[in-house]
DSSP file (Angstrom, degrees, kcal/mol; ACC not computed):
  #  RESIDUE AA STRUCTURE BP1 BP2  ACC     N-H-->O    O-->H-N    N-H-->O    O-->H-N    TCO  KAPPA ALPHA  PHI   PSI    X-CA   Y-CA   Z-CA
    1    1 A M              0   0    0      0, 0.0     2,-0.2     0, 0.0    44,-0.1   0.000 360.0 360.0 360.0 136.3   83.7  103.5  154.7
    2    2 A N    >   -     0   0    0      1,-0.0     3,-1.9    43,-0.0     0, 0.0  -0.587 360.0 -96.7-109.5 175.6   80.7  105.6  155.9
    3    3 A A  T 3  S+     0   0    0      1,-0.3    -1,-0.0    -2,-0.2     0, 0.0   0.662 120.7  58.6 -65.1 -17.5   78.5  105.4  159.0
    4    4 A N  T 3  S+     0   0    0      2,-0.1    -1,-0.3    42,-0.0     2,-0.3   0.427  80.1 115.0 -92.6   0.0   75.9  103.4  157.2
    5    5 A T    <   -     0   0    0     -3,-1.9     2,-0.5    41,-0.1    41,-0.2  -0.533  53.3-153.6 -74.5 133.4   78.3  100.6  156.3
    6    6 A V  E     -a   46   0A   0     39,-3.5    41,-3.2    -2,-0.3     2,-0.4  -0.929   9.1-154.7-105.5 128.8   77.6   97.2  157.8
    7    7 A S  E     -a   47   0A   0     -2,-0.5     2,-0.4    39,-0.2    41,-0.2  -0.892  12.0-177.5-108.1 134.5   80.6   95.0  158.3
    8    8 A V  E     -a   48   0A   0     39,-2.3    41,-3.2    -2,-0.4     2,-0.5  -0.988  16.2-143.6-126.7 136.8   80.4   91.1  158.4
    9    9 A R  E     -a   49   0A   0     -2,-0.4     2,-0.4    39,-0.2    41,-0.2  -0.894  15.2-174.2-104.5 130.2   83.5   88.9  159.1
   10   10 A Y  E     -a   50   0A   0     39,-3.1    41,-2.5    -2,-0.5     2,-0.4  -0.979  21.1-135.4-115.7 133.5   83.8   85.5  157.3
   11   11 A M  E     -a   51   0A   0     -2,-0.4    59,-0.4    57,-0.3     2,-0.3  -0.721  31.6-177.0 -79.9 136.6   86.6   83.1  158.1
   12   12 A V        -     0   0    0     39,-2.6     3,-0.2    -2,-0.4   104,-0.0  -0.938  34.2-139.5-134.6 156.7   88.0   81.7  154.9
   13   13 A D  S    S+     0   0    0     -2,-0.3     2,-0.4     1,-0.3    -1,-0.1   0.796  98.1  27.1 -81.2 -30.2   90.7   79.1  154.0
   14   14 A D     >  -     0   0    0      1,-0.1     4,-2.2    38,-0.1    -1,-0.3  -0.917  62.9-166.2-140.9 104.6   92.1   81.1  151.1
   15   15 A V  H  > S+     0   0    0     21,-0.4     4,-2.6    -2,-0.4     5,-0.2   0.903  91.0  51.8 -61.2 -44.5   91.8   84.9  151.1
   16   16 A A  H  > S+     0   0    0      1,-0.2     4,-2.4     2,-0.2    -1,-0.2   0.918 111.1  47.4 -61.6 -43.3   92.8   85.3  147.4
   17   17 A A  H  > S+     0   0    0      2,-0.2     4,-2.2     1,-0.2    -1,-0.2   0.894 112.1  50.6 -63.3 -40.2   90.2   82.8  146.3
   18   18 A A  H  X S+     0   0    0     -4,-2.2     4,-2.6     2,-0.2     5,-0.2   0.920 110.4  48.5 -64.7 -44.4   87.5   84.4  148.4
   19   19 A I  H  X S+     0   0    0     -4,-2.6     4,-2.4     1,-0.2     5,-0.4   0.923 112.1  49.8 -61.9 -44.2   88.3   87.9  147.0
   20   20 A A  H  X S+     0   0    0     -4,-2.4     4,-2.4    -5,-0.2     5,-0.3   0.896 111.5  49.6 -60.9 -40.6   88.2   86.5  143.5
   21   21 A F  H  X>S+     0   0    0     -4,-2.2     4,-2.5     2,-0.2     5,-0.7   0.955 113.9  42.1 -64.4 -51.6   84.9   84.8  144.2
   22   22 A Y  H  X5S+     0   0    0     -4,-2.6     6,-2.0     1,-0.2     4,-0.9   0.873 122.7  39.1 -69.1 -36.0   83.1   87.9  145.6
   23   23 A T  H  <5S+     0   0    0     -4,-2.4     4,-0.5    -5,-0.2    -1,-0.2   0.869 120.8  44.2 -79.1 -36.7   84.5   90.3  143.0
   24   24 A G  H  <5S+     0   0    0     -4,-2.4    -2,-0.2    -5,-0.4    -3,-0.2   0.821 129.0  20.2 -77.8 -32.2   84.2   87.9  140.1
   25   25 A H  H  <5S+     0   0    0     -4,-2.5    -3,-0.2    -5,-0.3    -2,-0.1   0.714 128.2  36.4-111.8 -26.0   80.7   86.5  140.7
   26   26 A L  S  <<S-     0   0    0     -4,-0.9    -3,-0.2    -5,-0.7    -2,-0.1   0.308 100.0-109.3-121.9  10.5   78.8   88.9  143.0
   27   27 A G        +     0   0    0     -4,-0.5    -4,-0.2     1,-0.2     2,-0.1   0.702  63.2 148.1  76.8  19.2   79.8   92.4  142.1
   28   28 A F        -     0   0    0     -6,-2.0     2,-0.3    15,-0.1    15,-0.2  -0.480  36.7-141.2 -79.0 158.2   81.9   93.3  145.1
   29   29 A T  E     -B   42   0A   0     13,-2.6    13,-2.8    -2,-0.1     2,-0.4  -0.889  24.9-102.1-116.1 152.4   84.9   95.6  144.9
   30   30 A I  E     +B   41   0A   0     -2,-0.3    11,-0.3    11,-0.2     3,-0.1  -0.577  35.7 171.9 -77.2 130.6   88.2   95.2  146.7
   31   31 A E  E    S-     0   0A   0      9,-2.9     2,-0.3     1,-0.4    10,-0.2   0.794  74.5  -2.8 -97.2 -48.8   88.7   97.5  149.8
   32   32 A S  E     -B   40   0A   0      8,-1.7     8,-2.5     2,-0.0    -1,-0.4  -0.988  58.2-164.8-145.1 154.7   91.9   95.8  151.0
   33   33 A N  E     +B   39   0A   0     -2,-0.3     6,-0.2     6,-0.2   -17,-0.0  -0.837  25.8 146.2-146.3  98.2   93.9   92.9  149.9
   34   34 A F  E >>  -B   38   0A   0      4,-2.8     4,-1.9    -2,-0.3     3,-1.1  -0.396  41.0-147.9-131.3  55.9   96.6   91.4  152.2
   35   35 A P  T 34 S+     0   0    0      0, 0.0    -2,-0.0     0, 0.0   -21,-0.0  -0.352  70.8  28.2 -65.2 150.4   96.6   87.6  151.4
   36   36 A P  T 34 S+     0   0    0      0, 0.0    18,-0.4     0, 0.0   -21,-0.4  -0.998 131.7  33.6 -90.0  -0.7   97.1   85.2  153.0
   37   37 A A  T <4 S-     0   0    0     -3,-1.1    15,-3.0     1,-0.2    18,-0.4   0.925 118.3  -7.8 -82.4 -45.2   96.0   86.8  156.2
   38   38 A F  E  <  +BC  34  51A   0     -4,-1.9    -4,-2.8    13,-0.2     2,-0.3  -0.994  46.8 165.2-157.3 152.1   93.2   89.3  155.3
   39   39 A G  E     -BC  33  50A   0     11,-1.5    11,-3.3    -2,-0.3     2,-0.3  -0.956  16.1-152.2-158.0 162.4   91.2   91.1  152.7
   40   40 A S  E     -BC  32  49A   0     -8,-2.5    -9,-2.9    -2,-0.3    -8,-1.7  -0.998   7.4-170.2-142.4 145.6   87.9   93.0  152.5
   41   41 A V  E     -BC  30  48A   0      7,-2.1     7,-3.1    -2,-0.3     2,-0.3  -0.910   8.8-149.4-130.2 157.4   85.4   93.6  149.8
   42   42 A E  E     +BC  29  47A   0    -13,-2.8   -13,-2.6    -2,-0.3     2,-0.3  -0.949  17.3 175.8-130.9 149.4   82.4   96.0  149.5
   43   43 A R  E >  S- C   0  46A   0      3,-2.4     3,-2.1    -2,-0.3     2,-0.2  -0.851  71.4 -48.7-148.7 112.0   79.1   96.0  147.8
   44   44 A G  T 3  S-     0   0    0     -2,-0.3    -1,-0.1     1,-0.3   -39,-0.0  -0.435 125.2 -17.2  59.5-127.6   76.8   99.0  148.5
   45   45 A N  T 3  S+     0   0    0     -2,-0.2   -39,-3.5    -3,-0.1     2,-0.5   0.191 116.5 101.8 -94.3  16.3   76.8   99.5  152.3
   46   46 A L  E <   -aC   6  43A   0     -3,-2.1    -3,-2.4   -41,-0.2     2,-0.5  -0.902  49.1-171.7-104.7 125.2   78.1   96.0  153.0
   47   47 A R  E     -aC   7  42A   0    -41,-3.2   -39,-2.3    -2,-0.5     2,-0.7  -0.969   9.3-159.4-113.8 116.4   81.8   95.5  153.9
   48   48 A L  E     -aC   8  41A   0     -7,-3.1    -7,-2.1    -2,-0.5     2,-0.6  -0.880   3.9-153.4-103.4 115.8   82.8   91.8  154.0
   49   49 A L  E     -aC   9  40A   0    -41,-3.2   -39,-3.1    -2,-0.7     2,-0.7  -0.786   6.0-158.7 -88.9 122.0   85.9   91.1  156.0
   50   50 A L  E     -aC  10  39A   0    -11,-3.3   -11,-1.5    -2,-0.6     2,-0.6  -0.876  10.9-171.0-108.0 102.0   87.7   88.0  154.7
   51   51 A A  E     -aC  11  38A   0    -41,-2.5   -39,-2.6    -2,-0.7   -13,-0.2  -0.844   4.9-157.2-104.9 119.5   89.9   86.6  157.5
   52   52 A G    >   -     0   0    0    -15,-3.0     3,-2.0    -2,-0.6     6,-0.3  -0.308  38.8 -93.8 -84.0 172.4   92.3   83.8  156.7
   53   53 A P  T 3  S+     0   0    0      0, 0.0   -16,-0.1     0, 0.0   -40,-0.1   0.779 125.4  56.9 -58.4 -26.6   93.8   81.3  159.2
   54   54 A Q  T 3  S+     0   0    0    -18,-0.4   -17,-0.2     3,-0.1   -16,-0.1   0.501  89.0  98.7 -84.0  -4.0   96.9   83.6  159.5
   55   55 A S  S X  S-     0   0    0     -3,-2.0     3,-1.1   -18,-0.4     4,-0.2  -0.316  89.3-110.5 -79.4 165.2   94.8   86.6  160.6
   56   56 A S  G >  S+     0   0    0      1,-0.2     3,-1.3     2,-0.2    -1,-0.1   0.846 119.9  60.1 -63.2 -30.7   94.3   87.7  164.2
   57   57 A A  G 3  S+     0   0    0      1,-0.2    -1,-0.2    -5,-0.1    -6,-0.1   0.692  99.8  57.7 -69.0 -18.0   90.6   86.5  163.9
   58   58 A G  G <  S+     0   0    0     -3,-1.1    -1,-0.2    -6,-0.3    -2,-0.2   0.433  79.7 115.7 -92.1   0.7   91.9   83.0  163.1
   59   59 A R  S <  S-     0   0    0     -3,-1.3    -5,-0.0    -4,-0.2    -3,-0.0  -0.390  75.8 -96.5 -71.3 147.9   93.9   82.6  166.3
   60   60 A P        -     0   0    0      0, 0.0     6,-0.2     0, 0.0    -1,-0.1  -0.273  37.0-120.6 -61.7 147.5   92.8   79.9  168.8
   61   61 A M    >   -     0   0    0      4,-3.1     3,-2.5     1,-0.1    -3,-0.0  -0.368  34.4 -96.0 -79.4 165.1   90.5   80.9  171.7
   62   62 A P  T 3  S+     0   0    0      0, 0.0    -1,-0.1     0, 0.0     0, 0.0   0.806 127.2  53.7 -55.2 -29.9   91.6   80.3  175.3
   63   63 A D  T 3  S-     0   0    0      2,-0.1     3,-0.1     1,-0.0    -2,-0.0   0.430 122.9-105.5 -85.9   3.1   89.7   77.0  175.3
   64   64 A G  S <  S+     0   0    0     -3,-2.5     2,-0.1     1,-0.3    -1,-0.0   0.292  72.3 143.0  93.8  -9.9   91.5   75.8  172.2
   65   65 A A        -     0   0    0     -5,-0.1    -4,-3.1     1,-0.1    -1,-0.3  -0.423  39.4-148.2 -65.1 138.3   88.6   76.3  169.8
   66   66 A V        -     0   0    0     -6,-0.2    -7,-0.1    -2,-0.1    -8,-0.1  -0.944  14.7-121.4-112.9 124.2   89.8   77.5  166.4
   67   67 A P        +     0   0    0      0, 0.0   -10,-0.0     0, 0.0     0, 0.0  -0.321  41.3 171.7 -59.9 142.7   87.6   79.8  164.2
   68   68 A G        -     0   0    0    -57,-0.1   -57,-0.3     2,-0.1   -55,-0.0  -0.953  30.8 -90.2-149.3 167.0   86.8   78.3  160.8
   69   69 A P  S    S+     0   0    0      0, 0.0     2,-0.2     0, 0.0   -57,-0.1  -0.189  77.4  45.4 -75.2 169.5   84.7   78.9  157.7
   70   70 A G        +     0   0    0    -59,-0.4     3,-0.2     1,-0.1   -59,-0.2  -0.539  50.1 124.6  99.0-162.6   81.2   77.6  157.1
   71   71 A G  S    S-     0   0    0     -2,-0.2    47,-0.2    45,-0.2    -1,-0.1  -0.473  70.3 -77.4  98.3-172.1   78.2   77.4  159.2
   72   72 A W  S    S+     0   0    0     -2,-0.2    -1,-0.1    45,-0.1     2,-0.0   0.598  89.8 103.8-108.8 -14.4   74.6   78.7  158.7
   73   73 A N        +     0   0    0     -3,-0.2    45,-0.6    46,-0.0     2,-0.3  -0.406  54.1 170.6 -63.1 148.1   75.0   82.4  159.4
   74   74 A R  E     -d  118   0B   0     43,-0.1     2,-0.3    45,-0.1    45,-0.2  -0.996  39.8-109.0-157.3 157.5   75.0   84.3  156.1
   75   75 A I  E     -d  119   0B   0     43,-1.0    45,-2.9    -2,-0.3     2,-0.5  -0.639  34.8-138.8 -84.1 155.3   74.8   87.5  154.2
   76   76 A H  E     -d  120   0B   0     -2,-0.3     2,-0.5    43,-0.2    45,-0.2  -0.958  17.4-171.0-124.1 111.4   71.6   88.1  152.4
   77   77 A L  E     -d  121   0B   0     43,-3.1    45,-2.7    -2,-0.5     2,-0.4  -0.913  16.6-139.4-108.0 125.6   71.7   89.6  148.9
   78   78 A I  E     -d  122   0B   0     -2,-0.5    45,-0.2    43,-0.2    43,-0.1  -0.691  24.5-176.6 -83.3 132.1   68.5   90.7  147.1
   79   79 A V        -     0   0    0     43,-2.6     3,-0.3    -2,-0.4    -2,-0.0  -0.931  30.8-135.9-126.9 150.7   68.4   89.9  143.4
   80   80 A P  S    S+     0   0    0      0, 0.0     2,-0.3     0, 0.0    -1,-0.1   0.753  99.6  23.9 -77.4 -22.1   65.8   90.7  140.8
   81   81 A D     >  -     0   0    0      1,-0.1     4,-2.3    41,-0.1     5,-0.2  -0.761  62.2-178.8-147.7  91.1   65.8   87.2  139.2
   82   82 A V  H  > S+     0   0    0     -3,-0.3     4,-2.6    -2,-0.3     5,-0.2   0.883  86.1  52.2 -64.5 -38.6   67.0   84.3  141.5
   83   83 A A  H  > S+     0   0    0      1,-0.2     4,-2.4     2,-0.2    -1,-0.2   0.919 110.9  48.3 -63.0 -42.8   66.6   81.6  138.8
   84   84 A G  H  > S+     0   0    0      2,-0.2     4,-2.4     1,-0.2    -2,-0.2   0.898 111.4  49.4 -63.3 -41.0   68.6   83.7  136.4
   85   85 A E  H  X S+     0   0    0     -4,-2.3     4,-3.0     2,-0.2     5,-0.2   0.918 110.5  50.9 -64.7 -43.4   71.4   84.3  139.0
   86   86 A V  H  X S+     0   0    0     -4,-2.6     4,-2.7     1,-0.2     5,-0.3   0.930 111.0  48.3 -60.0 -45.8   71.5   80.6  139.8
   87   87 A A  H  X S+     0   0    0     -4,-2.4     4,-2.1     2,-0.2    -1,-0.2   0.933 114.3  46.2 -59.7 -45.4   71.8   79.7  136.1
   88   88 A R  H  X S+     0   0    0     -4,-2.4     4,-1.0     1,-0.2    -2,-0.2   0.945 114.9  45.8 -63.2 -48.0   74.6   82.3  135.6
   89   89 A L  H  <>S+     0   0    0     -4,-3.0     5,-2.7     1,-0.2     3,-0.4   0.875 111.4  51.8 -67.5 -37.4   76.5   81.2  138.8
   90   90 A K  H ><5S+     0   0    0     -4,-2.7     3,-1.8    -5,-0.2    -1,-0.2   0.910 107.0  53.9 -63.9 -40.7   76.2   77.5  138.0
   91   91 A S  H 3<5S+     0   0    0     -4,-2.1    -1,-0.2     1,-0.3    -2,-0.2   0.761 106.8  53.0 -64.2 -22.3   77.6   78.2  134.5
   92   92 A E  T 3<5S-     0   0    0     -4,-1.0    -1,-0.3    -3,-0.4    -2,-0.2   0.332 125.6-103.4 -93.4   5.7   80.6   79.9  136.2
   93   93 A G  T < 5 +     0   0    0     -3,-1.8    -3,-0.2     1,-0.2    -2,-0.1   0.583  67.7 152.8  88.3  11.7   81.2   76.8  138.4
   94   94 A C      < -     0   0    0     -5,-2.7     2,-0.3    -6,-0.1    -1,-0.2  -0.407  36.8-131.1 -75.6 153.3   79.7   78.1  141.6
   95   95 A K  E     -E  112   0B   0     17,-0.6    17,-2.8    -2,-0.1     2,-0.3  -0.794  15.3-157.1-108.3 147.6   78.3   75.6  144.2
   96   96 A F  E     -E  111   0B   0     -2,-0.3    15,-0.2    15,-0.2     3,-0.1  -0.904  18.0-147.5-122.9 150.4   75.0   75.7  145.9
   97   97 A R  S    S-     0   0    0     13,-3.2     2,-0.3    -2,-0.3    14,-0.1   0.735  82.5  -3.8 -85.0 -25.4   73.8   74.1  149.2
   98   98 A N  S    S-     0   0    0     12,-0.7     2,-0.2     3,-0.0    -1,-0.1  -0.862  77.0 -91.5-151.0-178.7   70.2   73.6  147.9
   99   99 A E        -     0   0    0     -2,-0.3    11,-0.2     1,-0.1     2,-0.1  -0.537  65.2 -68.3 -94.4 169.7   67.8   74.3  145.1
  100  100 A I        -     0   0    0     -2,-0.2     2,-0.4     9,-0.1     9,-0.2  -0.384  51.2-159.4 -62.6 130.8   65.6   77.4  145.0
  101  101 A L  E     -F  108   0B   0      7,-3.3     7,-2.7    -2,-0.1     2,-0.4  -0.918   2.4-157.6-112.1 140.0   62.9   77.4  147.7
  102  102 A T  E     +F  107   0B   0     -2,-0.4     5,-0.2     5,-0.2    -2,-0.0  -0.967  20.1 155.5-122.6 135.1   59.8   79.6  147.4
  103  103 A G  E >   -F  106   0B   0      3,-3.0     3,-0.8    -2,-0.4    -2,-0.0  -0.721  60.3 -73.0-138.1-170.3   57.6   80.8  150.2
  104  104 A P  T 3  S+     0   0    0      0, 0.0     3,-0.1     0, 0.0    21,-0.1   0.777 128.5  48.2 -64.2 -25.5   55.1   83.7  150.9
  105  105 A G  T 3  S-     0   0    0      1,-0.3    20,-2.4    19,-0.1     2,-0.3   0.660 122.4 -83.8 -88.7 -15.8   58.0   86.2  151.1
  106  106 A G  E <   -FG 103 124B   0     -3,-0.8    -3,-3.0    18,-0.3     2,-0.4  -0.986  54.2 -52.1 149.0-158.6   59.8   85.3  148.0
  107  107 A S  E     +FG 102 123B   0     16,-2.7    16,-3.2    -2,-0.3     2,-0.3  -0.928  46.5 177.6-122.8 144.2   62.4   82.8  146.7
  108  108 A Q  E     -FG 101 122B   0     -7,-2.7    -7,-3.3    -2,-0.4     2,-0.3  -0.972  12.5-174.6-145.3 158.3   65.8   82.0  148.0
  109  109 A V  E     - G   0 121B   0     12,-1.6    12,-2.4    -2,-0.3     2,-0.7  -0.976  26.3-123.2-147.4 153.5   68.8   79.8  147.4
  110  110 A L  E     - G   0 120B   0     -2,-0.3   -13,-3.2    10,-0.2   -12,-0.7  -0.890  24.4-166.7-107.7 111.1   72.0   79.2  149.4
  111  111 A L  E     -EG  96 119B   0      8,-2.9     8,-2.8    -2,-0.7     2,-0.4  -0.685  12.2-139.8 -90.9 145.0   75.3   79.8  147.4
  112  112 A L  E     -EG  95 118B   0    -17,-2.8   -17,-0.6    -2,-0.3     6,-0.2  -0.906   6.0-144.0-109.0 133.9   78.6   78.6  148.9
  113  113 A D    >   -     0   0    0      4,-2.6     3,-2.1    -2,-0.4   -95,-0.1  -0.368  44.6 -87.6 -81.8 175.0   81.8   80.6  148.7
  114  114 A P  T 3  S+     0   0    0      0, 0.0    -1,-0.1     0, 0.0   -96,-0.1   0.733 130.3  48.9 -59.1 -22.0   85.1   78.7  148.2
  115  115 A A  T 3  S-     0   0    0      2,-0.1  -104,-0.0  -101,-0.1   -97,-0.0   0.508 123.3-101.4 -93.9  -5.4   85.5   78.2  151.9
  116  116 A G  S <  S+     0   0    0     -3,-2.1   -45,-0.2     1,-0.3     2,-0.1   0.503  71.4 147.0  97.1   5.2   82.0   77.0  152.5
  117  117 A N        -     0   0    0    -47,-0.1    -4,-2.6  -106,-0.1     2,-0.3  -0.469  47.0-118.6 -71.6 149.2   80.5   80.2  153.8
  118  118 A V  E     -dG  74 112B   0    -45,-0.6   -43,-1.0    -6,-0.2     2,-0.4  -0.714  25.6-173.4 -97.9 138.7   76.8   80.7  152.9
  119  119 A I  E     -dG  75 111B   0     -8,-2.8    -8,-2.9    -2,-0.3     2,-0.6  -0.996  17.5-145.4-125.3 122.6   75.4   83.6  150.8
  120  120 A E  E     -dG  76 110B   0    -45,-2.9   -43,-3.1    -2,-0.4     2,-0.6  -0.797   6.4-158.9 -91.2 123.5   71.6   83.8  150.5
  121  121 A L  E     -dG  77 109B   0    -12,-2.4   -12,-1.6    -2,-0.6     2,-0.4  -0.907  18.9-172.5 -98.2 125.0   70.3   85.0  147.2
  122  122 A F  E     -dG  78 108B   0    -45,-2.7   -43,-2.6    -2,-0.6   -14,-0.2  -0.968  21.3-168.0-130.4 129.0   66.8   86.3  147.7
  123  123 A Q  E     - G   0 107B   0    -16,-3.2   -16,-2.7    -2,-0.4     3,-0.1  -0.958  28.8-131.3-113.2 112.8   64.1   87.5  145.3
  124  124 A P  E     - G   0 106B   0      0, 0.0   -18,-0.3     0, 0.0   -19,-0.1  -0.256  28.1-101.2 -61.7 148.8   61.2   89.2  147.1
  125  125 A A        -     0   0    0    -20,-2.4     2,-0.3     1,-0.1   -19,-0.0  -0.377  40.0-105.5 -65.7 148.1   57.7   88.1  146.2
  126  126 A Q              0   0    0      1,-0.1    -1,-0.1    -3,-0.1   -20,-0.0  -0.620 360.0 360.0 -77.1 133.3   55.8   90.4  143.8
  127  127 A A              0   0    0     -2,-0.3    -1,-0.1    -3,-0.0    -2,-0.0   0.452 360.0 360.0 -77.1 360.0   53.2   92.4  145.7
């Protein structure tokens, strides 16, 4: 890992399934693999920490709240052809939260990992 690496932690239900998803569908490589507790994958300068319920990140907080997967925070991956990526990922059985949306900055869609965490696939608008 270098000084330019950005790390993001996602809580997942199944570390092995999460690693398979990110490496099999989105071009990440494995950095560490310790299921069922923890794994991490990398893509460019992004390091994604995948913490299972057995990890230290999955322990209950003092107020009893238990960290879990899902939510609206997300990693943002730039792709050259969002429609092509959606077609490919759907053919591989991946699930999406919405259909492609287009605005002045480009087009985006929200992909779900096996635990329900969101990945935004974004194609910038052509200048």
